[in-house]
Backbone of each chain as ProteinMPNN parsed JSONL, in Angstrom:
{"seq_chain_A": "MGIRKVIEMINGMQADGVIERYAIGGAVGATFYLEPVATLDVDVFVEFHTEPGSRIVSPEPIFKYLRDRGCPMEGAYIVIADWPVQFLPAGSGLLQEALAAAVEKDVGGTPARVFTPEHIAAVALETGRAKDKARVLQFVEAGGLDLERLQEILARHGLSSDWEQFERQFLKQR", "coords_chain_A": {"N_chain_A": [[117.668, 90.931, 97.18], [116.078, 90.89, 99.802], [116.352, 88.996, 102.357], [118.309, 87.553, 101.878], [120.419, 89.488, 101.779], [120.328, 89.801, 104.535], [121.507, 87.932, 105.889], [123.831, 87.906, 104.239], [124.632, 89.857, 106.151], [124.914, 89.397, 108.624], [127.059, 86.868, 107.967], [128.883, 88.918, 108.133], [129.092, 89.749, 110.227], [129.672, 87.917, 111.737], [132.628, 87.015, 110.753], [133.87, 89.011, 111.466], [133.952, 89.256, 113.921], [132.398, 89.977, 115.916], [130.21, 88.224, 116.357], [130.002, 85.011, 117.791], [128.629, 82.398, 117.146], [126.288, 81.438, 114.993], [122.724, 80.868, 114.064], [119.715, 80.42, 112.247], [116.462, 80.793, 112.706], [113.038, 79.929, 113.573], [110.383, 80.838, 111.453], [111.769, 82.026, 108.977], [113.884, 80.177, 109.281], [112.413, 77.564, 109.207], [111.926, 77.64, 106.315], [113.673, 76.78, 104.901], [113.457, 74.066, 104.613], [110.627, 73.943, 103.991], [107.532, 74.879, 102.429], [107.141, 78.44, 101.615], [106.316, 80.726, 104.264], [104.475, 83.015, 104.957], [106.346, 85.734, 106.741], [106.825, 88.33, 109.546], [109.282, 89.261, 110.301], [113.1, 88.369, 110.835], [114.358, 85.42, 112.839], [117.07, 85.486, 114.688], [119.638, 83.432, 115.954], [122.077, 83.749, 118.688], [125.444, 83.183, 119.62], [126.649, 84.917, 122.22], [129.396, 86.928, 122.444], [131.137, 86.981, 125.158], [132.673, 88.86, 127.976], [135.945, 88.485, 129.048], [136.324, 87.102, 132.163], [133.802, 87.987, 132.565], [130.242, 87.496, 133.217], [127.76, 88.859, 132.067], [126.131, 89.072, 128.877], [125.915, 90.875, 126.493], [123.686, 92.408, 123.982], [125.083, 94.824, 122.745], [127.242, 94.955, 121.069], [126.671, 93.998, 118.655], [124.671, 95.579, 117.694], [125.753, 98.565, 117.71], [127.701, 97.281, 115.467], [125.856, 96.855, 113.177], [124.297, 99.676, 113.496], [126.374, 101.214, 112.917], [126.62, 100.219, 110.073], [124.392, 101.332, 108.883], [121.992, 100.497, 109.981], [118.736, 100.42, 111.185], [117.381, 100.858, 114.047], [114.444, 99.504, 115.589], [112.415, 99.023, 118.057], [112.849, 96.276, 119.38], [114.285, 95.166, 117.412], [116.44, 95.204, 114.683], [117.241, 96.566, 111.667], [117.512, 94.975, 108.84], [118.055, 95.195, 105.349], [115.443, 95.961, 105.002], [114.167, 94.199, 106.774], [112.997, 93.561, 109.591], [115.19, 92.331, 112.205], [115.47, 89.783, 114.984], [117.505, 89.498, 117.219], [118.483, 86.785, 119.284], [119.403, 85.413, 122.308], [120.994, 82.186, 122.858], [119.657, 81.068, 125.016], [118.835, 78.363, 126.546], [119.12, 74.992, 127.248], [118.318, 73.638, 125.459], [118.043, 75.466, 123.194], [120.752, 76.146, 122.834], [121.662, 73.554, 121.925], [120.345, 73.362, 119.935], [121.907, 75.579, 118.581], [124.514, 74.465, 118.28], [124.235, 72.177, 116.387], [123.35, 73.078, 114.1], [123.093, 73.495, 110.758], [125.281, 73.916, 107.768], [123.384, 76.014, 104.618], [123.314, 76.257, 101.67], [122.862, 79.387, 99.908], [122.451, 80.545, 96.93], [125.6, 80.696, 96.53], [125.562, 81.782, 98.913], [126.506, 81.32, 102.273], [124.395, 79.884, 104.87], [123.845, 79.376, 108.042], [121.859, 76.931, 110.107], [118.698, 76.337, 111.746], [118.42, 72.674, 112.518], [115.69, 70.568, 110.883], [114.647, 69.063, 113.228], [115.047, 70.824, 115.187], [113.829, 73.0, 115.378], [110.93, 72.371, 115.213], [111.498, 71.214, 117.617], [111.833, 73.389, 119.071], [109.639, 75.327, 118.662], [107.673, 73.952, 119.431], [108.136, 74.411, 121.905], [107.831, 76.762, 122.358], [105.085, 77.281, 121.728], [102.946, 78.437, 120.909], [100.043, 79.009, 118.558], [100.784, 79.646, 116.151], [103.281, 78.012, 116.111], [102.591, 75.95, 116.967], [101.647, 75.313, 114.459], [103.445, 75.307, 113.05], [104.859, 72.679, 113.629], [103.051, 71.27, 112.667], [103.143, 71.534, 109.879], [105.374, 70.452, 109.195], [105.462, 68.037, 109.748], [103.266, 67.525, 108.362], [104.524, 67.493, 105.699], [106.207, 65.293, 106.12], [108.8, 65.643, 106.839], [110.221, 65.723, 108.94], [112.85, 63.595, 111.175], [111.428, 61.747, 113.015], [112.358, 59.876, 114.925], [114.527, 61.138, 115.777], [113.762, 63.558, 116.75], [112.182, 63.113, 118.935], [114.374, 61.995, 120.564], [115.206, 64.43, 121.017], [113.258, 66.028, 121.985], [112.713, 64.49, 124.774], [115.419, 64.658, 125.786], [115.016, 67.304, 126.344], [112.683, 67.381, 128.424], [110.494, 67.545, 127.008], [108.59, 65.558, 125.99], [106.363, 65.478, 126.986], [104.841, 67.408, 125.65], [105.104, 66.698, 123.096], [103.233, 64.555, 123.362], [100.917, 65.497, 123.952], [100.799, 67.44, 121.818], [100.311, 65.742, 119.875], [97.761, 64.012, 120.362], [96.203, 65.837, 120.291], [96.35, 66.731, 117.833], [97.102, 64.844, 115.686], [96.291, 62.186, 116.41], [93.407, 61.629, 115.419], [93.736, 61.056, 112.855]], "CA_chain_A": [[116.927, 90.243, 97.703], [115.901, 91.178, 101.474], [116.543, 87.554, 103.525], [119.524, 87.355, 101.217], [121.704, 90.473, 102.326], [120.506, 90.066, 105.951], [122.321, 86.546, 105.747], [125.261, 88.313, 104.323], [125.342, 90.873, 107.136], [124.971, 88.306, 109.609], [128.208, 86.476, 108.397], [130.17, 89.819, 107.767], [129.276, 89.957, 111.859], [130.675, 86.477, 112.478], [133.543, 87.432, 110.172], [134.382, 90.384, 111.964], [134.28, 88.438, 115.254], [131.187, 90.478, 116.84], [129.224, 86.922, 117.364], [130.922, 84.086, 117.918], [128.247, 81.582, 115.796], [124.749, 82.092, 114.594], [121.664, 80.276, 113.255], [118.655, 81.384, 111.73], [115.416, 79.41, 113.402], [111.535, 79.951, 113.138], [109.457, 80.785, 109.859], [112.623, 81.912, 108.078], [114.403, 78.669, 109.259], [111.331, 76.784, 108.456], [111.767, 77.69, 104.852], [115.029, 76.251, 104.387], [112.911, 72.647, 104.314], [109.009, 73.837, 103.882], [107.269, 75.4, 101.989], [107.206, 79.504, 102.371], [105.046, 80.776, 104.82], [104.486, 84.566, 104.997], [106.35, 86.043, 108.222], [107.506, 89.703, 109.394], [110.9, 89.241, 110.8], [113.872, 86.99, 110.901], [114.609, 85.204, 113.826], [118.441, 84.999, 114.155], [119.943, 82.581, 117.567], [123.313, 83.961, 118.385], [126.006, 82.78, 120.884], [127.344, 86.076, 122.526], [130.788, 87.037, 123.066], [131.438, 87.552, 126.688], [134.0, 89.659, 128.104], [136.772, 87.416, 130.011], [135.953, 87.236, 133.8], [132.599, 88.571, 133.095], [129.251, 86.45, 133.039], [127.2, 89.633, 131.633], [126.215, 89.144, 127.871], [124.856, 92.143, 125.593], [123.819, 92.267, 122.428], [125.334, 96.288, 122.134], [128.336, 95.18, 119.895], [125.821, 93.596, 117.798], [123.924, 96.747, 117.271], [126.404, 99.172, 117.064], [128.01, 96.72, 114.187], [124.78, 96.875, 112.597], [124.31, 100.487, 113.463], [127.603, 101.851, 111.55], [126.221, 99.902, 108.889], [123.466, 102.162, 108.53], [120.697, 99.804, 109.868], [117.949, 101.354, 112.429], [116.545, 100.382, 115.448], [113.029, 99.594, 115.44], [111.984, 98.431, 119.247], [113.65, 95.141, 120.098], [114.095, 94.944, 116.239], [117.518, 96.118, 114.046], [116.177, 96.752, 110.573], [118.29, 94.665, 108.329], [117.531, 95.105, 104.351], [114.176, 96.217, 104.961], [113.605, 92.679, 107.474], [113.287, 93.254, 111.307], [115.756, 90.895, 112.745], [115.753, 89.669, 116.217], [118.474, 88.396, 117.771], [118.081, 85.918, 120.298], [120.663, 84.708, 123.19], [120.915, 80.56, 122.801], [119.804, 80.684, 126.53], [118.539, 77.325, 127.028], [119.801, 74.167, 126.685], [117.215, 73.163, 123.771], [118.734, 76.159, 121.838], [122.174, 76.116, 123.201], [122.052, 72.006, 121.248], [120.167, 73.763, 118.21], [122.456, 76.484, 117.544], [125.407, 73.23, 118.106], [123.699, 70.994, 115.829], [122.8, 73.603, 113.085], [124.1, 73.131, 109.761], [125.127, 75.581, 106.78], [122.811, 75.942, 103.88], [123.8, 76.743, 100.379], [121.868, 80.474, 99.255], [122.726, 80.549, 95.673], [126.523, 81.246, 96.972], [125.952, 82.903, 100.294], [126.561, 80.103, 103.399], [123.62, 80.803, 105.825], [123.428, 78.532, 109.228], [120.34, 76.889, 109.967], [118.78, 75.465, 112.62], [117.825, 71.367, 112.057], [114.034, 70.601, 111.314], [114.095, 68.684, 114.228], [115.451, 71.704, 116.723], [112.867, 74.012, 114.683], [110.106, 72.246, 115.509], [111.199, 71.202, 119.154], [111.562, 74.57, 119.625], [108.2, 75.664, 118.498], [106.554, 72.544, 120.477], [108.386, 74.592, 123.342], [107.255, 77.805, 122.379], [103.812, 76.592, 122.266], [101.859, 79.741, 120.719], [99.089, 78.518, 117.908], [101.449, 79.563, 115.395], [104.83, 77.347, 116.596], [101.747, 74.687, 116.493], [101.341, 75.33, 113.474], [104.643, 75.227, 111.776], [105.307, 71.939, 113.393], [102.278, 70.21, 111.97], [103.587, 71.988, 108.35], [106.571, 69.774, 109.485], [104.78, 66.476, 110.12], [102.418, 66.539, 107.21], [105.456, 67.192, 105.07], [107.238, 64.039, 106.02], [110.053, 67.037, 106.837], [111.142, 65.388, 110.452], [113.346, 62.33, 111.422], [110.701, 61.569, 114.35], [113.105, 59.477, 115.747], [115.642, 62.39, 116.128], [112.893, 64.188, 117.236], [111.441, 61.987, 120.223], [115.27, 61.955, 121.399], [115.39, 66.089, 121.216], [112.385, 65.98, 123.352], [113.321, 63.573, 125.885], [116.522, 65.722, 126.482], [114.912, 68.717, 126.896], [111.696, 67.644, 129.386], [109.666, 68.126, 126.338], [108.336, 65.013, 125.249], [104.785, 65.282, 127.307], [104.011, 68.45, 124.889], [104.754, 66.26, 121.994], [102.172, 63.443, 123.457], [99.505, 66.574, 124.209], [100.586, 67.805, 120.237], [99.71, 64.255, 119.066], [96.476, 63.911, 120.887], [95.59, 67.255, 119.727], [96.339, 67.169, 115.798], [97.344, 63.626, 114.993], [95.661, 60.993, 116.499], [92.53, 61.381, 114.816], [93.983, 61.791, 111.207]], "C_chain_A": [[117.295, 90.613, 99.443], [116.779, 90.154, 102.113], [117.968, 87.657, 103.326], [121.043, 88.472, 102.151], [121.306, 90.302, 103.955], [121.555, 88.524, 106.035], [123.811, 87.246, 105.794], [125.839, 88.933, 105.276], [125.815, 89.911, 108.266], [126.447, 87.528, 109.167], [129.262, 87.191, 108.418], [130.654, 89.917, 109.31], [130.093, 89.013, 112.125], [132.251, 86.535, 112.043], [134.617, 88.08, 110.962], [134.482, 90.316, 113.519], [133.146, 89.276, 116.266], [130.243, 89.294, 117.087], [130.031, 86.034, 117.104], [130.11, 82.836, 116.569], [126.585, 81.975, 115.716], [123.969, 80.539, 114.287], [120.02, 80.428, 113.117], [117.365, 79.983, 111.899], [113.898, 79.927, 112.75], [111.327, 80.253, 111.82], [110.739, 81.176, 108.939], [113.573, 80.386, 107.836], [113.503, 77.558, 108.403], [111.328, 76.694, 107.295], [112.686, 76.922, 104.004], [114.14, 74.644, 104.211], [111.454, 72.806, 103.697], [108.622, 74.707, 102.825], [107.483, 77.084, 102.188], [105.757, 80.086, 102.828], [104.824, 82.516, 105.435], [105.039, 84.745, 106.785], [106.958, 87.119, 107.854], [108.68, 90.244, 109.741], [111.683, 87.734, 110.674], [114.641, 86.748, 112.531], [116.175, 84.759, 114.147], [119.211, 84.774, 115.896], [121.424, 82.906, 117.631], [124.279, 83.259, 119.888], [126.788, 84.138, 121.269], [128.714, 86.325, 122.483], [130.717, 87.77, 124.161], [133.185, 88.045, 127.077], [135.01, 88.769, 129.237], [136.424, 87.933, 131.421], [134.435, 87.881, 133.646], [131.57, 87.559, 132.514], [127.99, 87.669, 132.046], [127.299, 89.578, 129.683], [125.326, 90.611, 127.509], [124.946, 92.297, 124.152], [124.174, 93.64, 121.833], [126.25, 95.788, 121.113], [127.783, 94.896, 118.645], [125.226, 94.836, 116.856], [124.575, 97.849, 116.902], [126.607, 98.613, 115.821], [127.331, 97.33, 113.109], [124.474, 98.692, 112.289], [125.013, 101.55, 112.437], [127.309, 101.341, 110.566], [125.114, 100.508, 108.285], [121.877, 101.296, 109.015], [120.035, 100.449, 111.018], [117.164, 100.477, 113.607], [115.071, 100.078, 115.259], [112.322, 98.521, 116.661], [112.777, 97.715, 119.305], [114.096, 94.802, 118.764], [115.749, 95.473, 115.977], [116.96, 95.818, 112.558], [117.339, 96.5, 109.509], [117.84, 94.951, 106.343], [116.093, 95.063, 104.553], [113.453, 95.244, 105.516], [113.885, 93.124, 108.932], [114.109, 92.229, 111.537], [116.106, 91.192, 114.416], [117.187, 89.096, 116.372], [118.678, 88.03, 119.301], [119.077, 85.489, 120.874], [120.183, 82.867, 122.817], [120.625, 80.515, 124.173], [119.511, 79.811, 127.263], [118.944, 76.252, 126.444], [119.384, 73.788, 125.619], [117.988, 74.098, 123.027], [120.189, 76.515, 121.99], [122.927, 74.585, 122.237], [121.688, 72.723, 120.012], [121.182, 74.029, 117.603], [123.958, 75.256, 117.396], [125.241, 72.627, 116.821], [123.571, 72.201, 114.625], [123.728, 73.44, 111.761], [123.73, 73.881, 108.423], [124.405, 75.143, 105.306], [123.552, 77.015, 102.703], [122.621, 77.955, 99.652], [122.48, 80.82, 98.282], [124.305, 81.426, 95.928], [126.736, 81.746, 98.328], [125.807, 81.189, 101.309], [125.207, 80.79, 104.283], [123.605, 79.451, 106.768], [122.249, 78.315, 109.636], [119.629, 76.097, 110.969], [118.109, 73.648, 112.21], [116.626, 71.786, 112.04], [113.63, 70.036, 112.613], [114.052, 69.812, 115.459], [114.252, 72.517, 116.013], [111.782, 73.481, 115.268], [109.928, 71.616, 117.107], [111.32, 72.393, 120.147], [110.349, 75.36, 119.928], [107.068, 75.16, 119.296], [106.952, 73.57, 122.111], [107.831, 75.824, 123.44], [105.651, 77.739, 122.407], [103.035, 77.186, 121.731], [101.016, 78.612, 119.128], [99.687, 78.352, 116.524], [102.417, 78.454, 115.251], [103.766, 76.194, 115.965], [101.991, 74.009, 115.142], [102.276, 74.616, 112.518], [105.103, 73.549, 112.095], [104.401, 70.719, 112.875], [102.535, 70.281, 110.505], [104.884, 70.47, 108.231], [106.134, 68.246, 109.197], [104.112, 66.324, 108.83], [103.587, 66.691, 105.67], [106.279, 66.259, 105.039], [108.924, 65.168, 106.226], [110.781, 66.404, 108.143], [111.356, 63.856, 110.488], [112.315, 62.469, 112.866], [111.311, 60.936, 115.305], [114.493, 60.38, 116.508], [114.968, 63.167, 116.944], [112.367, 64.005, 118.629], [113.25, 62.11, 121.203], [115.325, 63.592, 121.732], [114.79, 66.054, 122.656], [112.57, 65.491, 124.536], [114.412, 64.762, 126.44], [116.341, 66.739, 127.176], [113.628, 68.826, 127.929], [110.684, 67.635, 128.235], [108.368, 66.717, 125.817], [106.244, 64.942, 125.811], [104.023, 66.57, 126.2], [104.271, 67.408, 123.658], [103.372, 65.157, 122.358], [100.894, 64.359, 123.28], [99.673, 66.71, 122.334], [99.613, 66.56, 119.398], [98.073, 64.27, 119.231], [96.14, 65.03, 120.359], [95.433, 67.26, 118.005], [96.999, 65.848, 115.097], [96.508, 62.599, 115.203], [94.243, 60.535, 115.343], [92.435, 61.226, 113.156], [93.807, 59.631, 110.693]], "O_chain_A": [[118.36, 90.599, 100.06], [117.935, 90.472, 102.394], [118.774, 87.809, 104.244], [122.073, 88.219, 102.776], [122.171, 90.774, 104.693], [122.647, 88.808, 106.528], [124.644, 87.269, 106.701], [127.044, 88.876, 105.521], [126.972, 89.773, 108.662], [127.201, 87.53, 110.14], [130.387, 86.73, 108.611], [131.8, 90.067, 109.733], [131.165, 89.197, 112.699], [133.099, 86.157, 112.852], [135.811, 87.807, 111.083], [135.006, 91.182, 114.22], [133.217, 89.036, 117.471], [129.477, 89.392, 118.046], [130.833, 86.184, 116.183], [130.639, 82.478, 115.516], [125.955, 82.759, 116.426], [124.493, 79.425, 114.287], [119.291, 80.541, 114.103], [117.33, 78.828, 111.474], [113.75, 80.249, 111.572], [112.18, 79.885, 111.012], [110.736, 80.476, 107.927], [113.854, 79.754, 106.818], [113.765, 76.94, 107.371], [110.76, 75.695, 106.855], [112.567, 76.54, 102.84], [114.597, 74.119, 103.196], [111.046, 71.916, 102.951], [109.541, 75.328, 102.291], [108.191, 77.213, 103.186], [104.652, 80.055, 102.288], [105.224, 82.835, 106.554], [104.514, 84.219, 107.766], [107.481, 87.351, 106.764], [109.064, 91.399, 109.559], [111.267, 86.586, 110.516], [115.263, 87.581, 113.191], [116.475, 83.61, 113.823], [119.301, 85.638, 116.768], [122.122, 82.429, 116.736], [123.757, 82.941, 120.956], [127.671, 84.425, 120.461], [129.202, 85.195, 122.511], [130.339, 88.939, 124.228], [134.304, 87.737, 126.667], [134.505, 88.493, 130.324], [136.279, 89.128, 131.676], [133.909, 88.281, 134.684], [131.85, 86.864, 131.537], [127.311, 87.034, 131.24], [128.331, 89.963, 129.134], [124.407, 91.168, 128.109], [125.909, 92.312, 123.385], [123.798, 93.886, 120.687], [125.991, 96.305, 120.026], [128.239, 95.399, 117.618], [125.322, 94.967, 115.636], [124.215, 98.343, 115.834], [125.956, 99.104, 114.899], [127.836, 98.092, 112.284], [124.417, 99.092, 111.126], [124.562, 102.326, 111.594], [127.761, 102.027, 109.65], [124.864, 100.2, 107.12], [120.82, 101.508, 108.421], [120.75, 101.03, 111.834], [116.447, 99.477, 113.59], [114.615, 100.841, 114.408], [111.801, 97.45, 116.352], [113.872, 98.276, 119.305], [114.493, 93.645, 118.902], [116.322, 96.072, 116.887], [116.256, 94.826, 112.369], [118.084, 97.43, 109.201], [116.642, 94.669, 106.367], [115.527, 94.019, 104.231], [112.291, 95.086, 105.141], [115.026, 93.016, 109.382], [113.783, 91.138, 111.07], [116.649, 92.147, 114.972], [117.769, 88.326, 115.609], [118.952, 88.779, 120.239], [119.93, 85.054, 120.1], [119.025, 82.541, 122.555], [121.443, 79.805, 124.757], [119.681, 79.934, 128.476], [119.18, 76.283, 125.236], [120.194, 73.575, 124.717], [118.678, 73.603, 122.137], [120.714, 77.23, 121.137], [124.11, 74.438, 121.934], [122.493, 72.778, 119.082], [121.633, 73.453, 116.613], [124.453, 75.239, 116.269], [126.252, 72.583, 116.12], [124.191, 71.531, 113.8], [124.947, 73.278, 111.817], [122.648, 74.297, 108.01], [124.745, 74.072, 104.803], [124.103, 78.108, 102.831], [121.67, 77.559, 98.977], [123.354, 81.626, 98.601], [124.352, 82.617, 95.619], [127.822, 82.068, 98.809], [125.131, 80.211, 100.99], [125.033, 82.007, 104.348], [123.334, 78.408, 106.173], [121.441, 79.244, 109.639], [120.072, 74.95, 111.032], [117.142, 73.675, 111.448], [116.182, 72.764, 112.642], [112.56, 70.334, 113.142], [113.292, 69.768, 116.427], [113.416, 72.374, 116.906], [111.438, 74.26, 116.157], [108.872, 71.494, 117.728], [111.086, 72.49, 121.351], [110.042, 75.899, 120.991], [106.007, 75.654, 119.676], [106.287, 73.499, 123.145], [107.311, 76.125, 124.514], [105.103, 78.308, 123.351], [101.944, 76.632, 121.872], [101.55, 77.549, 118.811], [99.414, 77.411, 115.779], [102.376, 77.891, 114.157], [103.917, 75.642, 114.875], [102.326, 72.879, 114.786], [102.097, 73.776, 111.637], [105.635, 72.953, 111.158], [104.781, 69.562, 112.695], [102.245, 69.306, 109.813], [105.068, 69.733, 107.262], [106.654, 67.513, 108.356], [104.232, 65.289, 108.174], [103.375, 65.982, 104.686], [107.103, 66.181, 104.128], [109.927, 65.101, 105.515], [111.977, 66.657, 108.293], [110.558, 63.012, 110.081], [112.569, 63.346, 113.691], [111.04, 61.196, 116.477], [115.149, 60.161, 117.527], [115.558, 63.532, 117.961], [112.185, 64.991, 119.343], [113.238, 62.297, 122.42], [115.521, 63.871, 122.914], [115.262, 66.048, 123.793], [112.571, 66.313, 125.452], [114.19, 65.566, 127.345], [116.955, 67.168, 128.154], [113.33, 69.941, 128.359], [109.598, 67.785, 128.795], [107.309, 67.076, 125.302], [105.266, 64.521, 125.193], [102.806, 66.601, 126.017], [103.188, 67.315, 123.08], [102.524, 65.042, 121.473], [99.956, 64.013, 122.562], [98.835, 66.184, 121.601], [98.637, 66.575, 118.649], [97.296, 64.514, 118.307], [95.29, 64.666, 119.547], [94.566, 67.716, 117.26], [97.385, 65.938, 113.931], [95.963, 62.069, 114.235], [94.116, 59.501, 114.687], [91.441, 61.261, 112.431], [93.889, 59.267, 109.52]]}, "seq_chain_B": "MKLDLEGIDQSKRDFRKQLAARPIADKLRMLDALRERTLTIKRAPKNSPAKSRPDLRH", "coords_chain_B": {"N_chain_B": [[76.148, 70.557, 90.565], [79.134, 68.706, 91.359], [81.753, 68.732, 94.075], [85.314, 67.844, 93.792], [86.503, 67.142, 96.447], [88.566, 65.492, 97.984], [90.312, 65.634, 95.836], [90.863, 68.054, 95.332], [91.957, 68.906, 98.138], [94.59, 66.91, 97.895], [95.407, 68.229, 95.354], [96.309, 70.492, 96.522], [98.487, 70.149, 98.471], [100.268, 68.764, 96.878], [100.73, 71.298, 95.446], [102.242, 72.207, 97.705], [104.572, 70.593, 97.876], [105.407, 70.83, 95.886], [106.572, 73.789, 96.409], [107.697, 73.069, 98.412], [109.914, 72.166, 97.638], [111.614, 73.554, 95.577], [114.297, 75.574, 94.777], [116.386, 76.857, 97.137], [117.351, 80.006, 97.656], [115.153, 80.644, 95.66], [112.886, 80.65, 97.372], [113.257, 82.061, 99.322], [113.175, 84.775, 98.52], [110.404, 84.424, 97.652], [109.804, 84.656, 100.309], [110.357, 87.182, 100.772], [108.623, 88.81, 99.196], [106.263, 88.019, 100.025], [106.101, 88.959, 102.313], [105.933, 91.932, 101.993], [103.997, 91.904, 100.987], [102.083, 91.003, 102.918], [102.738, 93.138, 104.782], [101.249, 95.54, 103.075], [98.704, 94.852, 103.365], [98.439, 94.92, 105.796], [98.709, 97.862, 106.118], [96.744, 98.844, 104.814], [93.688, 100.925, 104.698], [91.503, 100.86, 107.502], [89.006, 100.76, 107.268], [86.41, 98.873, 105.712], [85.114, 98.22, 102.31], [82.823, 98.422, 102.378], [81.825, 100.022, 104.435], [82.979, 102.671, 103.809], [82.278, 102.848, 101.392], [78.76, 104.257, 101.068], [77.186, 103.224, 98.805], [77.439, 100.828, 98.432], [76.404, 99.182, 100.503], [74.417, 97.082, 101.754]], "CA_chain_B": [[77.762, 70.404, 90.604], [80.351, 67.936, 92.82], [83.172, 68.797, 94.171], [86.277, 66.536, 94.364], [87.157, 67.525, 98.022], [89.668, 65.015, 98.29], [91.071, 65.91, 94.294], [91.281, 69.036, 95.689], [93.066, 68.301, 98.977], [95.685, 66.141, 97.057], [96.345, 68.856, 94.406], [96.914, 71.677, 97.444], [99.384, 69.302, 99.211], [101.387, 68.282, 95.528], [101.399, 72.269, 95.582], [102.84, 72.852, 98.777], [105.487, 69.764, 98.345], [106.51, 71.459, 94.65], [107.207, 74.705, 96.741], [108.998, 73.547, 99.406], [110.872, 71.345, 96.685], [112.112, 74.777, 94.965], [115.379, 76.18, 95.588], [116.462, 77.882, 99.054], [117.097, 81.028, 97.058], [113.597, 81.461, 95.196], [111.937, 80.371, 98.713], [113.516, 83.44, 100.528], [112.509, 85.58, 97.466], [109.107, 84.21, 97.843], [109.44, 85.179, 101.732], [110.568, 88.433, 100.856], [107.5, 88.999, 98.151], [105.159, 87.586, 101.204], [106.01, 90.127, 103.554], [105.887, 92.891, 101.142], [102.192, 91.719, 100.076], [101.631, 91.164, 104.003], [102.594, 94.424, 104.916], [100.372, 96.101, 102.6], [97.316, 94.513, 103.495], [98.274, 95.333, 107.198], [98.934, 99.143, 106.034], [95.598, 99.197, 104.109], [92.769, 101.504, 105.756], [90.582, 99.511, 108.52], [87.651, 100.764, 106.823], [85.876, 98.246, 104.515], [84.604, 99.271, 101.041], [80.979, 98.898, 102.468], [81.73, 101.24, 105.108], [83.391, 103.391, 103.254], [81.227, 103.423, 100.136], [77.371, 103.505, 101.124], [76.268, 102.403, 97.867], [77.826, 99.004, 98.438], [75.661, 98.63, 101.706], [72.686, 96.36, 101.294]], "C_chain_B": [[78.692, 69.891, 91.718], [81.227, 68.233, 93.202], [84.141, 68.221, 94.532], [87.189, 67.141, 95.367], [88.758, 66.857, 98.022], [90.839, 65.386, 97.107], [91.51, 67.277, 94.893], [92.485, 69.512, 96.718], [94.551, 68.318, 98.429], [96.254, 67.395, 96.091], [97.056, 70.319, 95.335], [98.124, 71.084, 97.92], [100.561, 68.969, 98.04], [101.857, 70.145, 95.575], [102.489, 72.6, 96.209], [104.306, 71.928, 98.308], [106.282, 70.616, 96.793], [107.421, 73.0, 95.393], [107.908, 74.705, 97.573], [110.522, 72.972, 98.868], [111.883, 72.62, 95.823], [113.519, 75.568, 95.66], [115.441, 77.293, 96.365], [116.391, 79.386, 98.433], [115.763, 81.751, 96.348], [112.992, 81.363, 96.336], [112.267, 81.449, 99.028], [113.073, 84.784, 99.339], [111.377, 85.532, 97.743], [108.806, 84.833, 99.112], [109.172, 87.052, 101.802], [109.178, 88.886, 100.173], [106.215, 88.917, 99.367], [105.076, 88.517, 102.161], [105.356, 91.259, 103.099], [104.34, 92.648, 101.084], [101.399, 91.636, 101.673], [101.145, 92.499, 104.87], [101.889, 95.961, 104.588], [99.247, 95.915, 102.755], [97.337, 95.537, 104.749], [98.609, 97.538, 106.95], [97.498, 99.637, 105.429], [94.837, 100.145, 105.218], [91.646, 100.381, 106.32], [89.335, 99.81, 107.879], [87.402, 99.727, 105.783], [85.634, 98.967, 103.33], [83.118, 99.258, 101.569], [80.943, 99.72, 103.534], [82.095, 102.535, 104.654], [82.433, 104.187, 101.992], [79.443, 103.015, 100.275], [76.567, 103.116, 100.159], [76.364, 101.11, 97.59], [77.219, 98.176, 99.552], [74.517, 97.927, 100.962], [71.693, 97.183, 101.786]], "O_chain_B": [[78.959, 70.501, 92.753], [82.06, 67.913, 92.354], [84.115, 67.911, 95.723], [88.338, 67.542, 95.181], [89.818, 67.483, 98.049], [92.04, 65.425, 97.374], [92.722, 67.49, 94.861], [93.502, 70.154, 96.459], [95.394, 69.214, 98.445], [97.473, 67.564, 96.049], [98.01, 70.998, 94.957], [99.053, 71.839, 97.634], [101.738, 68.94, 98.4], [103.045, 70.44, 95.708], [103.49, 73.114, 95.711], [105.308, 72.638, 98.388], [107.476, 70.902, 96.715], [108.57, 73.299, 95.068], [108.676, 75.619, 97.875], [111.664, 73.137, 99.296], [113.02, 72.256, 95.523], [113.639, 76.005, 96.805], [114.805, 78.346, 96.33], [115.366, 80.014, 98.698], [115.414, 82.93, 96.412], [112.251, 82.343, 96.412], [111.262, 82.159, 99.059], [112.573, 85.787, 99.849], [110.945, 86.598, 98.182], [107.771, 85.49, 99.226], [108.405, 87.812, 102.394], [108.537, 89.516, 101.014], [105.353, 89.791, 99.458], [104.044, 88.821, 102.76], [104.323, 91.643, 103.646], [103.617, 93.638, 101.192], [100.265, 92.105, 101.767], [100.077, 92.861, 105.363], [101.869, 97.002, 105.245], [98.497, 96.785, 102.313], [96.66, 96.558, 104.869], [98.651, 98.263, 107.944], [97.173, 100.813, 105.593], [95.212, 100.185, 106.39], [91.136, 99.412, 105.758], [88.495, 98.919, 108.002], [88.248, 99.688, 104.89], [85.88, 100.17, 103.243], [82.308, 100.085, 101.151], [79.853, 100.28, 103.652], [81.508, 103.511, 105.123], [82.072, 105.338, 101.747], [78.898, 101.998, 99.845], [75.426, 102.708, 100.376], [75.703, 100.404, 96.828], [77.341, 96.958, 99.683], [73.933, 98.183, 99.91], [70.509, 96.9, 101.601]]}, "name": "protein", "num_of_chains": 2, "seq": "MGIRKVIEMINGMQADGVIERYAIGGAVGATFYLEPVATLDVDVFVEFHTEPGSRIVSPEPIFKYLRDRGCPMEGAYIVIADWPVQFLPAGSGLLQEALAAAVEKDVGGTPARVFTPEHIAAVALETGRAKDKARVLQFVEAGGLDLERLQEILARHGLSSDWEQFERQFLKQRMKLDLEGIDQSKRDFRKQLAARPIADKLRMLDALRERTLTIKRAPKNSPAKSRPDLRH"}
């Protein structure tokens, strides 16, 4: 199974100290809570190791680790078990919070760290493309969000007006 | 024939709920299969059957 191998590889990378912590977001993360929706890549948010005294973060140790294990690079992606995987730094306050609040899920005996549904929705709302809004709507329709918790997250990160706009656009006429 | 649009919509919602409730390992396997299918469609020749087969043109 492709994605499961991706998760095993990332767990290995964490166990070997290449990354500190990680969480799966995006469409694959959403699949932990919703029905699967076709996607072509895996978004993995990570906290990069920094050298003592350095403020520069580099994904190179990740790429080296994976290259050494036979994973080829394809542009910004590294291909693990046929899946293009993008390692994204948790650069914003929202992503750092999402990473800290991520939950562990069991994938048939393999642990996987995944963003909470509210953080996936908040990140999607912030990203704001049509497919991201569709994902938020998918969560709303499935009743898969703690709306109070989502509102708190959005307020903390200055996204309340994005939610109001989303509500006006997609939810008010229901 | 009268279409029961509300019924159709409800059955779609029920199906989505059933899928969402499947074990995560199953759902990830479905993602693998969906990706394969999407790639197959993307890799298919750009010419539609109508363009490549004049006999199908109106």
